[in-house]
C-alpha positions as CSV (number, residue, x, y, z in Angstrom):
1,M,153.1,78.7,147.6
2,R,149.8,78.0,149.4
3,H,146.9,80.2,148.2
4,I,144.7,81.7,150.9
5,G,141.3,83.0,150.1
6,I,139.9,85.5,152.6
7,I,136.2,86.2,152.4
8,G,135.5,89.7,153.7
9,G,137.5,92.9,153.2
10,G,136.8,94.6,156.6
11,V,139.4,95.2,159.2
12,I,139.5,91.5,160.3
13,G,140.0,90.3,156.7
14,L,142.5,92.9,155.8
15,C,144.6,92.4,159.0
16,S,144.5,88.6,158.3
17,A,145.7,89.4,154.7
18,Y,148.5,91.5,156.2
19,Y,149.9,88.8,158.5
20,L,149.4,86.0,156.0
21,D,151.2,87.9,153.3
22,K,154.0,88.6,155.9
23,A,154.2,84.9,156.5
24,G,154.8,84.3,152.8
25,Y,151.4,83.1,151.5
26,K,149.7,84.1,148.3
27,V,146.5,85.9,149.4
28,T,143.3,86.9,147.7
29,V,140.6,88.9,149.4
30,F,137.0,88.7,148.2
31,D,134.5,91.4,149.2
32,Q,130.9,91.9,148.1
33,N,131.3,95.7,148.2
34,T,134.2,98.2,147.8
35,L,136.8,98.0,150.5
36,T,135.9,101.5,151.8
37,D,132.3,100.6,152.4
38,G,132.4,98.1,155.3
39,C,131.6,98.2,159.0
40,S,135.1,99.1,159.9
41,F,135.2,102.3,157.9
42,G,132.8,104.4,160.0
43,N,133.8,102.9,163.3
44,A,134.4,105.1,166.4
45,G,138.1,104.2,166.1
46,M,138.7,103.3,169.7
47,I,141.3,100.8,170.7
48,V,140.0,99.6,174.1
49,P,141.9,97.2,176.3
50,S,139.6,98.6,178.9
51,H,136.6,96.7,177.4
52,I,137.1,93.4,179.2
53,I,133.5,92.8,180.1
54,P,131.6,91.0,177.3
55,L,128.3,92.2,175.9
56,A,126.7,89.1,177.3
57,Q,126.5,90.1,181.0
58,P,123.9,90.1,183.8
59,G,121.1,92.5,183.1
60,M,121.8,93.2,179.4
61,M,118.9,91.1,178.1
62,A,116.4,92.8,180.5
63,K,117.9,96.2,179.5
64,G,117.3,95.5,175.8
65,L,113.7,94.4,176.5
66,R,113.0,97.5,178.5
67,M,114.2,99.6,175.6
68,L,112.2,97.9,172.9
69,L,109.5,100.5,172.7
70,R,111.8,103.6,172.8
71,S,112.5,104.8,169.3
72,T,115.7,106.7,170.4
73,S,117.1,104.0,172.7
74,P,120.7,103.1,172.3
75,F,120.2,99.3,172.5
76,Y,117.5,97.7,170.5
77,I,116.5,94.2,169.4
78,K,114.2,94.4,166.4
79,P,111.3,92.0,167.0
80,R,110.9,89.5,164.0
81,L,110.1,85.9,163.4
82,S,113.5,84.3,163.0
83,A,114.7,81.0,164.3
84,D,118.3,82.3,164.1
85,L,117.4,85.3,166.2
86,L,115.6,83.1,168.8
87,R,118.5,80.8,169.0
88,W,120.9,83.7,169.4
89,G,118.7,85.4,172.0
90,W,118.6,82.1,174.0
91,L,122.3,81.7,173.9
92,F,122.8,85.4,174.8
93,Y,120.5,84.9,177.8
94,K,122.3,81.7,178.9
95,H,125.7,83.5,178.9
96,S,124.6,86.6,180.7
97,T,125.9,85.3,184.0
98,P,128.7,86.4,186.4
99,G,130.5,83.1,185.7
100,H,130.7,83.8,182.0
101,V,131.9,87.4,182.6
102,E,134.6,86.1,185.0
103,R,135.8,83.5,182.4
104,A,135.7,86.1,179.5
105,I,137.7,88.8,181.2
106,P,141.2,87.4,180.8
107,A,140.5,86.3,177.2
108,L,139.3,89.8,176.2
109,R,142.1,91.5,178.2
110,D,144.8,89.4,176.5
111,I,143.6,89.7,172.9
112,S,143.1,93.5,173.4
113,L,146.6,94.0,174.8
114,L,148.0,91.9,172.0
115,S,146.1,94.0,169.5
116,K,147.4,97.3,171.0
117,K,151.0,96.0,170.9
118,L,150.5,95.1,167.2
119,Y,149.0,98.5,166.4
120,Q,152.0,100.2,167.9
121,E,154.2,98.1,165.5
122,L,151.9,98.9,162.6
123,A,152.1,102.6,163.4
124,R,155.9,102.4,163.0
125,T,155.7,100.5,159.7
126,D,156.7,102.4,156.5
127,G,153.7,102.8,154.2
128,L,151.1,102.7,157.0
129,S,149.6,105.9,158.5
130,F,146.3,106.1,160.4
131,G,146.4,108.8,163.0
132,W,147.5,106.6,166.0
133,Q,147.1,108.4,169.3
134,E,147.5,107.0,172.9
135,D,145.3,109.5,174.8
136,G,143.2,107.1,176.8
137,L,139.4,106.9,177.1
138,L,136.9,108.7,179.3
139,M,133.8,106.9,180.5
140,L,131.6,109.9,181.2
141,Y,128.6,109.7,183.5
142,K,126.0,112.2,184.9
143,T,124.2,110.2,187.5
144,A,124.9,108.6,190.9
145,A,123.7,105.2,189.6
146,A,126.2,105.3,186.7
147,E,129.0,106.5,189.0
148,H,128.4,103.4,191.2
149,E,128.3,101.1,188.1
150,M,131.6,102.7,186.8
151,A,133.3,102.4,190.2
152,E,132.6,98.6,190.1
153,E,133.9,98.3,186.5
154,A,137.0,100.3,187.5
155,E,137.6,97.9,190.3
156,V,137.2,94.9,188.0
157,A,139.6,96.5,185.5
158,N,142.3,97.2,188.1
159,R,142.1,93.7,189.5
160,A,142.6,92.4,185.9
161,G,145.7,94.6,185.5
162,I,144.0,97.3,183.4
163,E,144.6,100.8,184.9
164,A,141.4,102.7,185.7
165,R,141.1,106.0,187.5
166,Q,137.9,107.5,188.9
167,L,137.8,111.2,188.2
168,S,135.6,114.0,189.5
169,G,133.9,116.4,187.1
170,V,136.6,119.0,187.8
171,Q,139.4,116.5,187.0
172,V,137.6,115.5,183.7
173,Q,137.5,119.2,182.8
174,D,141.3,119.5,183.4
175,L,141.8,116.8,180.7
176,E,139.6,118.8,178.3
177,P,140.8,122.5,178.4
178,D,139.2,123.3,175.0
179,A,135.7,122.1,175.4
180,R,133.3,122.4,178.4
181,V,132.2,119.0,179.9
182,D,129.1,118.8,182.0
183,V,129.4,115.5,184.0
184,R,129.3,114.2,187.5
185,G,132.6,112.4,186.8
186,A,134.3,109.7,184.7
187,V,136.5,106.6,184.8
188,Y,139.6,107.3,182.8
189,Y,141.5,104.4,181.1
190,P,144.9,105.8,180.3
191,G,146.0,102.7,178.4
192,D,143.4,103.0,175.7
193,A,144.1,104.6,172.3
194,H,142.4,105.7,169.1
195,L,142.9,106.0,165.4
196,N,141.1,107.1,162.2
197,P,139.6,103.9,160.9
198,G,139.0,105.2,157.4
199,Q,142.7,106.1,157.1
200,F,143.6,102.7,158.5
201,I,141.6,100.8,155.9
202,R,142.8,103.0,153.0
203,S,146.4,102.8,154.2
204,L,146.2,99.0,154.6
205,V,144.5,98.5,151.2
206,A,147.2,100.5,149.5
207,Y,150.0,98.6,151.4
208,L,148.5,95.2,150.5
209,K,148.1,96.2,146.8
210,N,151.7,97.3,146.7
211,R,152.7,93.9,148.2
212,G,150.8,92.1,145.4
213,V,147.8,90.9,147.5
214,A,144.8,90.4,145.2
215,L,141.8,92.5,146.4
216,L,138.7,91.5,144.5
217,E,136.0,94.1,145.1
218,N,132.3,93.8,144.3
219,Q,132.7,90.0,144.2
220,S,129.9,88.3,146.1
221,V,130.7,84.7,147.0
222,S,128.0,82.4,145.7
223,G,129.4,79.0,146.7
224,F,132.3,76.7,147.2
225,G,133.9,73.8,145.4
226,R,134.5,70.9,147.7
227,S,136.2,67.5,147.8
228,G,135.2,65.7,150.9
229,S,136.2,67.7,153.9
230,R,138.3,70.1,151.8
231,I,137.2,73.3,150.2
232,T,138.8,73.5,146.8
233,S,137.5,76.7,145.3
234,V,135.6,80.0,146.0
235,R,132.9,80.8,143.5
236,T,132.0,84.4,142.9
237,V,129.5,86.0,140.5
238,S,132.2,86.2,137.8
239,A,134.6,83.3,138.3
240,E,135.7,80.2,140.2
241,H,139.0,80.6,142.2
242,S,141.1,77.7,143.3
243,I,142.4,78.0,146.8
244,D,144.3,76.0,149.4
245,E,142.8,77.6,152.5
246,V,139.7,79.7,153.3
247,V,139.4,82.4,156.0
248,M,135.8,83.4,156.7
249,A,135.9,87.0,157.8
250,A,132.6,88.2,156.3
251,G,131.3,90.0,159.4
252,A,127.5,90.0,159.8
253,W,127.2,88.1,156.5
254,S,129.3,85.1,157.8
255,P,126.2,83.0,158.8
256,S,124.7,83.0,155.3
257,L,128.1,82.0,153.8
258,M,128.7,79.3,156.5
259,R,125.3,77.9,155.7
260,L,126.5,77.2,152.2
261,L,129.0,74.8,153.9
262,G,126.3,73.2,156.1
263,I,127.2,75.1,159.3
264,S,124.8,77.1,161.5
265,L,126.7,80.0,163.0
266,P,125.0,81.9,165.8
267,L,125.7,85.5,165.0
268,Q,123.6,88.7,164.6
269,G,124.3,92.0,162.9
270,G,124.3,94.9,165.4
271,K,123.7,98.1,163.5
272,G,125.4,101.3,164.6
273,Y,125.5,104.8,163.2
274,S,128.1,107.5,163.0
275,F,128.5,111.0,161.6
276,M,131.4,113.5,161.6
277,L,131.7,117.2,162.5
278,R,134.3,118.6,160.2
279,N,137.0,121.1,161.3
280,Q,135.4,121.2,164.8
281,R,136.4,124.1,167.1
282,P,136.3,123.7,170.0
283,N,137.3,120.0,169.8
284,I,137.8,117.4,172.5
285,R,141.2,115.8,173.2
286,V,140.3,112.5,174.8
287,P,137.9,110.0,173.2
288,A,134.9,109.4,175.4
289,I,131.9,107.2,175.9
290,M,128.8,109.0,177.1
291,L,127.7,106.3,179.4
292,E,124.0,106.9,179.9
293,A,123.5,107.6,176.2
294,R,125.8,104.8,175.0
295,A,127.2,107.2,172.5
296,T,130.9,107.9,171.7
297,A,132.9,110.9,170.7
298,T,136.3,110.5,169.0
299,P,138.6,113.3,167.9
300,M,140.1,112.5,164.5
301,G,142.6,115.2,163.6
302,A,140.6,118.4,163.2
303,D,137.3,116.4,163.0
304,L,135.1,114.9,165.6
305,R,133.2,111.6,165.1
306,F,130.1,110.7,167.0
307,A,128.8,107.1,167.0
308,G,126.4,105.0,168.8
309,T,123.5,102.5,169.1
310,L,123.4,98.8,168.9
311,E,120.4,97.7,166.9
312,V,120.1,93.9,166.5
313,A,118.3,93.9,163.1
314,G,119.8,91.2,160.9
315,T,121.6,92.6,157.9
316,D,119.4,95.6,157.4
317,L,121.6,98.6,156.7
318,S,118.8,101.3,156.4
319,V,119.3,104.4,158.6
320,N,116.7,104.9,161.3
321,M,116.9,108.6,162.0
322,N,115.2,108.2,165.4
323,R,118.3,106.3,166.5
324,V,120.6,109.0,165.1
325,R,118.4,111.6,166.9
326,G,119.1,109.8,170.2
327,I,122.8,110.3,169.6
328,V,122.4,113.9,168.7
329,N,120.2,114.7,171.7
330,S,122.8,113.2,174.1
331,I,125.8,115.3,172.9
332,Q,124.9,118.6,174.5
333,N,124.0,116.9,177.8
334,Y,127.8,116.1,178.1
335,Y,129.4,118.8,175.8
336,P,127.2,121.9,176.1
337,D,129.2,124.0,173.6
338,L,129.5,121.5,170.8
339,P,127.1,122.0,167.9
340,A,124.6,119.1,168.0
341,Q,122.4,119.3,165.0
342,L,120.7,116.3,163.3
343,P,122.7,115.5,160.2
344,E,121.1,114.9,156.8
345,V,120.5,111.2,156.3
346,S,123.1,111.2,153.4
347,K,125.7,112.3,156.0
348,V,125.0,109.4,158.4
349,W,127.1,106.2,158.1
350,S,125.6,102.9,159.1
351,G,127.4,99.6,159.6
352,L,126.8,96.1,161.0
353,R,128.9,94.8,163.9
354,P,128.9,91.0,163.9
355,C,127.7,90.0,167.4
356,S,128.2,86.5,168.8
357,P,125.8,85.5,171.5
358,D,128.5,85.3,174.3
359,G,130.3,88.5,173.4
360,L,133.5,86.7,172.3
361,P,134.8,86.5,168.7
362,Y,135.1,83.3,166.7
363,I,138.7,82.8,165.8
364,G,140.2,79.4,164.8
365,R,139.9,76.3,162.7
366,V,136.4,74.9,162.0
367,S,136.0,71.2,162.8
368,G,134.8,69.0,159.9
369,F,137.0,70.9,157.4
370,E,140.7,70.5,156.6
371,N,141.1,74.1,155.5
372,L,138.5,76.5,156.9
373,T,139.3,79.1,159.5
374,L,136.8,81.5,161.0
375,A,137.5,85.1,162.1
376,T,134.3,87.0,162.9
377,G,131.9,87.9,165.8
378,H,133.9,90.8,167.2
379,G,130.8,92.9,167.9
380,M,131.7,96.5,168.6
381,M,135.4,95.7,168.9
382,G,136.3,94.8,165.3
383,V,138.7,97.6,164.8
384,S,140.1,97.3,168.3
385,L,140.9,93.6,167.9
386,G,141.8,93.6,164.2
387,P,145.6,93.1,164.3
388,A,145.4,90.5,167.0
389,S,142.8,88.6,165.1
390,G,144.8,88.7,161.9
391,K,147.9,87.6,163.7
392,L,146.1,84.7,165.3
393,V,144.6,83.6,162.0
394,A,148.1,83.6,160.5
395,D,149.4,81.6,163.4
396,C,146.6,79.0,162.9
397,L,147.3,78.6,159.2
398,D,151.1,78.5,159.7
399,N,150.7,75.8,162.3
400,R,152.6,78.0,164.8
401,T,151.8,78.1,168.5
402,P,149.2,81.0,168.7
403,A,150.2,84.2,170.3
404,M,147.6,83.5,173.0
405,E,145.2,80.7,174.0
406,L,142.4,80.4,171.5
407,G,140.1,78.1,173.6
408,P,137.6,80.9,174.5
409,F,137.2,81.9,170.8
410,N,136.6,78.3,169.5
411,P,134.4,78.5,166.4
412,D,132.8,75.2,167.4
413,R,131.7,76.2,170.9
414,F,127.9,76.3,170.0
415,R,127.9,73.3,167.7
């Protein structure tokens, strides 16, 4: 039985473990922390086939530069002397074109729809429970400019086969009978869904343990054994583990680990924050993105999670309360009756989304190695794309025809 070593115990690594175990492989997952401490755990929990436009799009770089001096801005690139950041920024700029967006849309659509289908299967699987709900997504806006922007995005989505409906403020309120919503309108994506990401990770960890998958926590990877183009072992702080295949799914830490193998991977950590209102009454029914604020609101049972910001700041996980204040200040602009108080810093979760420079994940075999597969770079859509990514990884290692075309996600596309 071939032994697969997966580096990274976030949602991508755990979903890869699930589908590889299902395919009959021996699987070991290595993580530098505990498995309930990663980027996936505090995620907004949105499953978003609606998100077919990549982060690298016209105007995004200029928008980030305009926001550099605003301490509460939702998008921020931390200035620092870094060759990796400069390269990433240049590649991001090169791909922020209409042509790139047009090419990326079908790829993001297909992997998102595949992931939703797989989530529906997982929700029916004995032993897995994670609050799966198919209530759609509201893109809330307050200004005429945002209304125009959202109308264009809705048109793009409908052309791509993703249903989008433009709603008035009154129609939005009809969908939210329990909480007052103060908006000009919204675009509603009925095909989106949501889940509780903490429950999903805990449930998946318990399921994999019960299946005999080895989950090695607090085991930082320090190196690899090699024989020519083949990786023979994974070295951790406490042991050396022989393996037959390596799956690199270490999120924002993937570049430093790939560097140990002589590969430069363009990827930056995009820090985000979230906090929870417990037993919230009134609560909202439909997950929402507050467009101008770039903040999200997701009902999770009786609780309500707010999340937001994209701070490109390497692997720094420190909490910048000015950013959190920006999320808090936005809430009552959209939901006037919800209590919006700045939480204590200890109640704020922070995580790093691994952002590729073109807004597309890296999924597939890495050239120059017989047995290395990459699965990272999902940006803010790691939870949304987790099952599809895990299934595609398993297809690659099992030498099956992948469930979809992997060309747009080629790990070698910047080499």
